[in-house]
C-alpha positions as CSV (number, residue, x, y, z in Angstrom):
1,M,68.3,27.1,-23.3
2,S,66.1,28.6,-26.0
3,S,66.3,32.2,-27.2
4,P,63.6,34.7,-26.1
5,G,62.5,35.6,-29.6
6,R,62.3,38.9,-31.3
7,S,59.5,41.5,-31.8
8,L,57.3,41.3,-34.9
9,P,58.2,43.7,-37.7
10,Q,56.1,46.9,-37.4
11,E,53.7,46.1,-40.3
12,H,53.0,42.6,-38.9
13,A,52.6,43.9,-35.4
14,R,49.9,46.3,-36.7
15,R,48.1,43.5,-38.5
16,A,48.2,41.3,-35.4
17,S,47.0,44.1,-33.1
18,R,44.0,44.8,-35.5
19,L,43.2,41.1,-35.6
20,F,43.4,40.7,-31.8
21,R,41.1,43.8,-31.2
22,R,38.6,42.5,-33.7
23,M,38.5,39.0,-32.1
24,A,38.3,40.5,-28.6
25,R,35.1,42.3,-29.6
26,T,33.7,39.2,-31.6
27,W,34.4,36.8,-28.7
28,G,33.7,39.2,-25.9
29,V,37.1,38.5,-24.3
30,P,39.0,41.8,-23.7
31,A,42.2,40.0,-22.7
32,V,42.7,38.9,-26.4
33,A,43.3,42.5,-27.4
34,K,46.4,42.6,-25.1
35,L,48.2,39.6,-26.5
36,K,51.8,40.0,-27.4
37,V,53.6,38.2,-30.3
38,V,57.3,37.3,-30.7
39,V,59.1,35.6,-33.6
40,R,61.1,32.5,-32.7
41,P,63.5,31.5,-35.5
42,D,64.2,28.2,-33.7
43,L,60.5,26.9,-33.9
44,R,60.6,23.9,-36.2
45,R,57.7,21.6,-35.2
46,T,54.9,24.1,-34.9
47,L,53.8,27.3,-36.6
48,G,52.8,29.0,-33.3
49,R,52.1,28.4,-29.6
50,F,50.4,30.3,-26.8
51,F,51.6,30.6,-23.2
52,P,48.7,31.2,-20.8
53,R,50.8,32.5,-17.9
54,T,52.4,35.3,-19.8
55,G,49.8,35.9,-22.5
56,L,52.5,35.5,-25.1
57,I,52.2,34.0,-28.6
58,E,55.3,32.7,-30.3
59,V,55.4,32.2,-34.0
60,A,57.9,30.5,-36.3
61,A,59.9,32.9,-38.5
62,G,58.6,31.3,-41.7
63,V,55.0,32.3,-40.8
64,L,55.8,36.0,-41.5
65,S,56.7,35.3,-45.2
66,G,53.5,33.6,-46.1
67,P,49.8,34.3,-46.2
68,G,49.2,32.0,-43.2
69,M,50.3,34.5,-40.5
70,E,46.8,35.7,-39.7
71,A,45.5,32.1,-39.6
72,V,48.2,31.1,-37.1
73,L,47.6,34.2,-34.9
74,L,43.8,33.6,-35.0
75,H,44.4,30.0,-34.0
76,E,46.5,30.9,-31.1
77,A,44.3,33.8,-30.1
78,A,41.4,31.3,-29.8
79,H,43.6,29.3,-27.3
80,A,44.1,32.6,-25.4
81,A,40.4,33.3,-25.3
82,V,39.6,29.8,-24.0
83,A,42.2,30.2,-21.3
84,S,40.9,33.6,-20.4
85,L,37.3,32.3,-20.1
86,Q,38.6,29.6,-17.7
87,S,36.8,27.0,-19.7
88,D,36.1,23.6,-18.2
89,S,37.2,22.1,-21.5
90,H,40.9,21.3,-21.1
91,R,41.3,19.9,-24.6
92,P,43.4,22.2,-26.8
93,H,40.9,22.0,-29.7
94,G,37.8,21.2,-27.7
95,P,34.3,22.5,-28.1
96,D,35.0,26.0,-26.7
97,W,37.9,26.5,-29.0
98,R,35.9,25.3,-32.0
99,R,33.0,27.5,-31.1
100,L,35.3,30.6,-31.1
101,M,36.8,29.6,-34.5
102,V,33.2,29.4,-35.9
103,L,32.5,32.8,-34.5
104,A,35.7,34.1,-36.2
105,G,34.5,32.7,-39.5
106,E,37.3,30.1,-39.7
107,P,35.8,26.7,-38.6
108,H,38.2,24.7,-40.7
109,L,41.5,25.9,-39.1
110,R,43.1,23.2,-37.0
111,A,46.6,22.4,-35.8
112,A,49.2,22.5,-38.5
113,R,52.7,21.1,-38.2
114,W,55.8,22.7,-39.5
115,C,57.7,19.5,-40.2
116,E,57.5,20.0,-43.9
117,H,59.9,22.9,-43.5
118,R,62.7,20.7,-42.2
119,T,64.5,18.5,-44.6
120,R,66.2,15.4,-43.4
121,K,69.8,15.0,-44.4
122,T,70.2,12.2,-46.9
123,T,73.4,10.3,-46.4
124,S,75.4,8.8,-49.1
125,R,77.9,6.0,-48.9
126,P,80.9,6.3,-51.2
127,G,80.3,4.5,-54.5
128,R,76.5,4.5,-54.0
129,T,73.8,6.6,-55.6
130,P,72.3,9.0,-53.0
131,D,68.9,8.1,-51.6
132,A,66.8,11.2,-52.6
133,L,65.5,10.7,-56.2
134,Y,62.5,13.0,-56.0
135,D,62.3,16.7,-55.1
136,H,59.0,17.9,-53.5
137,R,58.8,21.7,-53.7
138,C,56.1,24.2,-52.5
139,P,55.3,26.5,-55.5
140,V,54.4,29.3,-53.2
141,C,57.0,29.4,-50.4
142,H,59.7,27.2,-52.1
143,I,60.5,24.9,-49.2
144,N,61.3,21.4,-50.3
145,R,61.6,17.8,-49.2
146,K,63.4,15.0,-50.8
147,A,62.4,11.3,-51.0
148,K,63.2,8.1,-52.7
149,R,59.8,8.0,-54.3
150,P,57.1,10.6,-55.1
151,V,54.9,11.2,-52.1
152,R,51.7,12.9,-53.3
153,A,50.2,13.0,-49.8
154,W,52.7,15.6,-48.5
155,R,51.5,19.1,-48.1
156,C,53.0,22.5,-47.1
157,A,51.7,23.0,-43.6
158,A,51.8,26.8,-43.7
159,Y,49.5,26.9,-46.8
160,V,47.2,24.2,-45.5
161,A,46.8,26.2,-42.3
162,A,45.8,29.2,-44.5
163,G,43.1,27.1,-46.1
164,L,44.9,26.4,-49.4
165,P,45.6,22.9,-50.9
166,G,49.3,23.1,-50.2
167,Q,50.3,20.5,-52.8
168,F,54.0,20.1,-53.7
169,E,55.4,20.1,-57.2
170,I,57.3,16.8,-57.6
171,T,60.2,16.5,-59.9
172,R,62.6,13.6,-60.5
173,C,66.2,14.5,-59.6
174,T,68.8,13.6,-62.1
175,P,71.6,11.3,-60.8
176,R,74.2,14.1,-61.5
177,A,72.1,16.7,-59.6
178,V,71.6,14.4,-56.7
179,A,75.3,13.5,-56.5
180,S,76.4,17.2,-56.7
181,R,74.3,18.1,-53.7
182,H,76.0,15.5,-51.5
183,R,79.6,16.7,-52.2
């Protein structure tokens, strides 16, 4: 069973409340101003999610430390507004949701995944060189991924969601550094 989440820190709660009130006026959907947000440290595959029955938005703990928090809250608030309008469009990012994002001035925000923030464990057999030879690190939030080869297509999802390029810095791991991480 998953944990219920914890309240937003006071500063973040004030920012969220201001954002929700502004969007409620912009979109003409008063229910958006009443949205509640909790932090879920166990969220790994998504930055945030909205539950229509409870009017609750859950955000991953890592969202609070980056500039993408408002983008994630705006994205989820648009889902809440579409649900409140009882739209015929049942697609999560359908025409009604996109229209609200244009009204909010953020037409480019789409779904973003958090999978860059989970690193897979690289296993090493005795007597073999470990698999990870390249370290891919976000220069802003410092999360990292490891791979056998440089992967220039990987991006930090939190910063892409915030409208930034999200490119990782790629460095080659020395065999000694790689081996020491696996002991």
